C-alpha positions as CSV (number, residue, x, y, z in Angstrom):
1,M,-32.5,-70.7,47.6
2,T,-32.9,-70.7,51.3
3,A,-30.8,-69.1,53.9
4,S,-29.4,-72.4,55.1
5,S,-28.1,-73.3,51.6
6,D,-26.3,-70.0,51.4
7,R,-24.6,-70.7,54.7
8,D,-23.4,-74.2,53.5
9,R,-21.9,-72.8,50.3
10,P,-18.1,-72.3,50.5
11,A,-16.8,-68.8,50.6
12,A,-15.7,-67.1,47.4
13,D,-11.9,-66.8,46.7
14,G,-10.2,-63.6,47.8
15,P,-9.6,-61.8,51.1
16,D,-12.3,-62.0,53.7
17,E,-13.7,-58.6,54.5
18,S,-13.4,-59.2,58.2
19,E,-9.6,-59.5,57.8
20,A,-9.1,-56.2,56.1
21,P,-9.7,-53.8,59.1
22,A,-6.8,-55.2,61.2
23,T,-4.4,-54.8,58.3
24,D,-5.6,-51.3,57.7
25,I,-5.3,-50.5,61.4
26,V,-1.7,-51.7,61.6
27,A,-0.8,-49.9,58.3
28,G,-2.5,-46.7,59.4
29,L,-0.7,-46.7,62.8
30,I,2.7,-47.2,61.1
31,L,2.0,-44.5,58.5
32,A,0.9,-42.1,61.3
33,L,4.1,-42.8,63.2
34,L,6.3,-42.2,60.1
35,A,4.4,-39.0,59.2
36,G,4.8,-37.8,62.8
37,L,8.5,-38.5,62.6
38,A,8.7,-36.6,59.3
39,L,6.9,-33.6,60.7
40,V,8.8,-33.4,64.0
41,W,12.3,-34.6,63.1
42,L,13.0,-35.3,59.5
43,V,11.8,-32.2,57.7
44,P,12.8,-29.6,60.4
45,G,16.2,-31.2,60.9
46,H,17.2,-31.8,57.3
47,V,15.5,-29.2,55.1
48,E,17.1,-25.8,54.9
49,R,15.2,-22.6,55.1
50,S,14.8,-20.3,52.1
51,L,17.1,-17.3,51.8
52,S,14.2,-15.0,50.5
53,D,11.1,-14.2,52.4
54,H,9.0,-14.2,49.2
55,D,9.9,-17.8,48.2
56,V,8.0,-20.9,49.1
57,Q,10.0,-22.5,52.0
58,P,11.7,-25.8,50.9
59,G,10.0,-27.6,53.8
60,F,6.5,-26.6,52.8
61,F,5.7,-29.5,50.4
62,P,7.3,-32.2,52.6
63,N,5.4,-30.8,55.6
64,L,2.2,-30.7,53.6
65,A,2.6,-34.3,52.3
66,A,3.5,-35.6,55.8
67,G,0.5,-33.7,57.3
68,V,-1.9,-35.2,54.7
69,V,-0.5,-38.7,55.3
70,L,-0.9,-38.2,59.1
71,V,-4.5,-37.0,58.8
72,L,-5.5,-39.7,56.3
73,S,-3.8,-42.5,58.2
74,L,-5.4,-41.5,61.5
75,G,-8.8,-41.3,59.7
76,L,-8.2,-44.9,58.4
77,V,-7.3,-46.2,61.8
78,L,-10.4,-44.5,63.4
79,Q,-12.7,-45.8,60.7
80,R,-11.4,-49.4,60.8
81,F,-11.1,-49.5,64.5
82,L,-14.8,-48.8,64.9
83,R,-15.6,-51.7,62.6
84,G,-13.3,-54.2,64.2
85,G,-11.2,-57.0,62.6
86,T,-8.7,-59.8,63.0
87,M,-4.9,-59.9,62.8
88,R,-4.6,-62.0,59.7
89,S,-2.4,-61.4,56.7
90,A,-3.8,-60.0,53.5
91,F,-1.4,-62.2,51.5
92,G,-3.0,-65.5,52.4
93,Q,-3.5,-68.1,55.0
94,G,-0.9,-68.9,57.5
95,R,0.9,-65.5,57.6
96,F,0.5,-62.9,60.3
97,V,0.6,-59.1,59.8
98,P,4.1,-58.7,61.3
99,V,5.5,-61.0,58.7
100,D,3.9,-58.8,56.0
101,L,5.6,-55.8,57.7
102,V,9.0,-57.5,57.5
103,I,8.4,-58.4,53.9
104,W,7.4,-54.8,52.9
105,G,10.2,-53.4,55.0
106,L,12.7,-55.5,53.0
107,V,11.1,-54.3,49.8
108,A,11.3,-50.7,50.9
109,G,15.0,-51.2,51.8
110,L,15.8,-52.8,48.5
111,A,13.9,-50.0,46.7
112,M,15.9,-47.3,48.6
113,V,19.2,-49.0,47.7
114,G,18.1,-49.5,44.1
115,L,17.1,-45.9,43.7
116,H,20.5,-44.8,44.7
117,T,22.5,-47.4,42.7
118,I,20.4,-48.2,39.7
119,G,18.1,-45.2,39.3
120,F,14.4,-44.2,39.3
121,L,13.5,-45.3,35.8
122,V,14.6,-48.9,36.5
123,V,13.4,-49.3,40.0
124,A,10.0,-47.6,39.8
125,P,8.5,-49.9,37.1
126,L,9.5,-53.0,39.2
127,L,8.0,-51.5,42.4
128,I,4.8,-50.5,40.5
129,A,4.4,-53.9,38.9
130,A,5.0,-55.7,42.2
131,G,2.5,-53.4,44.0
132,M,-0.1,-54.0,41.4
133,L,0.4,-57.7,41.5
134,F,0.2,-57.8,45.3
135,A,-2.9,-55.6,45.1
136,G,-4.7,-58.2,43.0
137,C,-4.4,-56.8,39.5
138,R,-4.0,-59.7,37.1
139,R,-4.3,-57.9,33.7
140,M,-0.7,-58.0,32.5
141,W,-1.3,-55.4,29.8
142,L,-2.5,-52.9,32.4
143,I,0.4,-53.7,34.8
144,A,2.9,-53.2,32.0
145,T,1.4,-50.0,30.7
146,V,1.2,-48.4,34.2
147,A,4.6,-49.6,35.2
148,V,6.3,-48.2,32.2
149,L,4.3,-45.0,31.6
150,F,3.9,-43.7,35.1
151,P,7.7,-43.5,35.9
152,V,8.4,-41.8,32.6
153,L,5.7,-39.2,33.2
154,V,6.9,-38.6,36.7
155,D,10.5,-38.2,35.5
156,Q,9.5,-35.8,32.7
157,A,7.2,-33.8,35.1
158,A,10.0,-33.5,37.7
159,W,12.3,-32.2,35.0
160,H,9.9,-29.7,33.3
161,V,8.2,-28.4,36.4
162,F,11.0,-28.4,39.0
163,T,14.1,-28.6,36.7
164,V,15.2,-31.6,38.8
165,D,16.8,-34.6,37.3
166,L,15.7,-37.8,39.2
167,P,18.6,-40.2,40.0
């Protein structure tokens, strides 16, 4: 097969690799902004200090998680920025990245309301299944297994490790 026949062949189905960096850059910047807000405003302003000097401070793990998200998201932005990319949606032709942000913002808002009203064990499987479908996983047995087992394991771990009952 010659190089010209490879060029004439239609591209394979699926997202174009040149489109992924722009989506990663936008997502990384948004995550870095949210992690920065958590480190500067959310955790210090809303997490109380421990009464004992020998206990782990209640803000330690949220600060650790936000710091890790900040470092990893900035690393993602830096890595993808150096490679370049376009501003096209990962969900298909015709949609722009800000439309995806609005869609995921609505999903996050619905998830937050659902967690407070319906509960973790009902909302988490729906979110996990939706996320796996949007990520391209098409094996229904795998989606069902992960969507059911993961929230149950998290709920049990939260209870047995921290003695906290999830909503």
